[in-house]
Every structure is written in structure tokens, then in C-alpha cells.
N, C-alpha and C positions, 0 to 999 in steps of 0.2 A: 582591512577586512581579513578575517582568518580564512585560510584555504579550506575549501569544502563547505563553506557556510553560504547558503542561498541568501540573496538580497533581492527581495521582491517588493519592497515598500514603494508605493507610487510617490512621485514628486508632488509636493503640495504648493499651492499658490497662496503666499502670505496675505495677498490683498483680499482674498475671499474668506471672510470671517463668519459667513452665515452658517448656521448649524441646521442640517436637514432634520425634518420632523421624524421622530422615532416611529418605526413600523410597529403596528400592534402585534403582540405575541400571538402565535397560533393557538387555537383552542386545544385543550388536552385531547379531545376526541379526534381532532384532525391529526395530531401528532401520533396517536395510537394507531389510527388508520394507515398513515404513511409507513409507520414501523412494520405493520402487519403485511403491507404490500411488498416492502423491501425484503422482509424475512422470507416470505413465500417465493419471491423471485430468486433469491440466492439458493433456496432449497431445490430449485430445478437444475442445479449444476450437474453436468454429466461430462465424463471424460471425452475429449474430442480427439486429441492426437498428442504425440510426443516427438521431440526432435533434438538430436545431438548438436545440430548446427542450424544457423539462421535460415539457410536456403532450403531447409526441409520443411519449414513452417508454411502452411497455406496462406495465400493472400486473402485477406478478409476485409469486408467493408463495414463491419459492425464495430462499435467501440470495444477496445481491449484495455483491461486494467491489469497491470503487472504487480506481483508480489515479490519483493526482493529482501535480502537481509543476510546477515552473518549466520553461518551454520549454528544451530542450537539456540537461535533467538526465538524459537517458537512459531515459525512461519507455518508449518504444516498444521499444527494444532489450531492456529487462528483460522486458517482456511476451512478446516473441517468443522470448527465450531460455528463459523458464520453460515456455512452451507447446511449445517445440521446433519452432516454425514461423517461417520467415524473414520472412514478410510479413503476418502476422495483424494486427498493429497498424501503422498507417500512420506511417512515419517520414519526414516532409517534409524536403527539402533546405533549406527556408526555415522554421526553427522559428517556431511561433506561427501557422502557416497552417491547422492542423487546428482547425476551429471547431465540431465536433459532439461529442456524447456517443455513443460507440460501445459497443455491448453484444456480448459473446461468451458463448455458452452453453457449459456444461460438463456432462458426464455420459456414462456409458458406455451402449452398446446403445440409443442414440437417446433416452434418458430424461434430460431436463435436471434436474440436482439443484442447480445453482448458476449464477451469472452473474458475469462480470467486466465492469466498466465502465471504459472508458478515457476520462477527462475531458480537455477541451482544456488544453494547456499554457498557462501564464500568465506575464506579466512580460517578454515579449520586446520589446526597444526599438523594433524596426522596425514593429510593429503599431500602426495608428492608435488613438488614445486611446479613441475611441468604441467600437471593437471590444473593446478591453481591458475597458472597463466592462461591456459586455454579457456577455462571457464570464464575468466575475467574478460577475455577478448570477445567471447560469444555474447556475454551480457552487455558489454559496451556497445557492440555493433547493434544489438537488438534495441537498446534504449535510445540510440541515436537515429536509427534508420527505420524502425517499425512505423509504417505510415498511419495505421489505424489505432496506435497507442494513444489513449485519452487520459490515463491516470496511472500514477505509480504509488504503491504502498510500501514504505520502508519499515521493516520490523526491527525494533531495537529493544534490547534488554536494558531497562533504565538503571539497573544496578551497575552496569558497565559503561553506559553512555555511548556516544558515537566513537567508533574505532577509526583508524586511519583509512581502512578500506571503505567504510561508510562515507567518509568525507570525500574520497576519490569519486565515489558514485555520485555524490551531490554535485561535484564539479562537472561530471559528465552530463547530468540531466539539466543543469542550470539554464542553458540556452533555451531548451524546449519548455521549461517551466515559465520562463520569462515571456514565451510566446503564447502561453495559455494552457500548457499541460498541467493537469491537476496533480497535486502532490499531498500525500498524507504520511505522517510518521505515527506508527502504532507502538506505544510503550507496552510491551508484553509483560506477562508475569507480575502484574501490578499488585497481586495479592501478597507478594513477597515483601512489599513495602508498607510502612505505616502511613496513615493519612497525611501526616506532615511531610514524609519523604515523597509521597505521590505528588503532592502539590509543588514541592520543590523541583522534582524531576520534570513535571509538566511545564513549569515556568522556564526552566533552563532550555528545554527542547523547543519551546515556542520561539525563543530568541535564535536558536541555532537553525531552525527551519526557515527563518526569514520570511514569514508570510504563508508558509504551508500550513495545512491543518495538522493538529496533534491530538491524539486520543489515548487515554489509558485503556488497557484491556486485560482481562483475566478470564480465562476459560473456567477456572475453578469457581470463582465468585460470580460468573456471568456478568462481568463488568464491561461496559462499553459496547456490547453487542448491538443494541438497537441503534445507537448513534452511528456506529461504523456502517452497519447495513444500510441505513437510510442515506448516508453520504455516498456510498458506492452506487446505490440506485439513482441518486440525483446526477452523478457523473455520467452514467450510461443513458439517462433520460432527461437531458437538460431542458429547462423551460424555455420555450421560444421567446 
């Protein structure tokens, strides 16, 4: 197995050759309704707090979904697009300068039912080495110990693929993913690729994600927004 590659495929029983009956596809009206609910829910996002270290974060009992990724991978743009707010997540003109964990509350009628966490971007060359190490330690501690963390969204520019730091992050979260933590890779800036290149990047990343979800995303082309919004909604509101 390559380092940093998640392996979440369940073991199969060769003696069990029965094929389960396929589930009926949801009606288009049901899909549209779910998309609308998820979109409206994400639009309620409000700034909650910011913390330079893990111990400054409030202890919460609602589901938390963390966005992580290399600096300049389009993380802030994706968060702002999904929440339909232009400046919710801070997009610095100097990638790598955002050094805090920022939390955003979600929930209608003033009742918080989930939280989005925007973690510092990593790997930007212009950032001093000491700062890089500190940010990596903060993120590692967060991903391993945050009790209410229910899902992780990794932003990746498909033109560059997974970097060494991305693979280190995958190694860190693998034990929690195997225990049930949700995991999604968003291939950002998909509009920069042809249709053939998109399909190739999607196939490669599905193998590297080892069972995690993978979605193409483009803020410019409005690609993947409904799918991703619905998936995040389902993570925060699991069916009993």
C-alpha cells in the first residue's frame, strides 16, 4: 500500500454470492427538495469563533465538519460558494497567511445544529518553516482529538494531485475514518480541465481516497455544488 492512501474497503465473504436488490432511484422532485434544504442550511453559516491553538476552541456537542487543504487549493472559495456568502471564509492574497482555525455555526432559526471548521492552509513555500511546523501540529492535534468531528473535506487541485503533505494528512486521519469518520475529497478548479481530464482525475482520486467520497467542483461553472451541499447535510443529519 502506498503511504498516505486510505484503505477502507470492507472484507468480502466469497461464500456469499447473492446480489442485493437494487434500490429504486429517488424521484427528481425528491432530489431537488433535498438539494434546496441543504443549500438553505449552508446559507445560514455565521462566524462563530477563531482560535490559534486547539485549547482555545469551545467544546461542542454538535457535528463538526472540517475543511482542510494545501494553500491556494481553493478552500476559501469553495466554502464561500457553498454557503452563498462572498466573504465568510477569509481568502488571503498571500496564501498561507491564515493561521487560525475558524468555526462557522450552521442552523436555522438561531439554533446551531452543526459547525464548519476552516483549518489553516498548509504547504505554501513563502511561509517560514517554523510556522509551517506549528500549523501542522495544530491541525494534527485537531484531527486526532476533536471529539465532535464528524467529517473531513480535503480540497485538492486536480492539476497537481495529492502532495506529500496531503498524504501525511491522510495517514493521520485514517484510523478515525476506519472508525466511521466521514471523508470527502473535493477536486477544485474543475473548469480548468477538459471533460476527459476531469473523468481521469476523478477515477485516480477515487482509488487514492480508498472508499472516501470524491466530487468535482468549480465555483465558476457552478459544478458539484448541489451534490456537495447535500452530502454535508446528510453527514450532519444522519438517517436513524
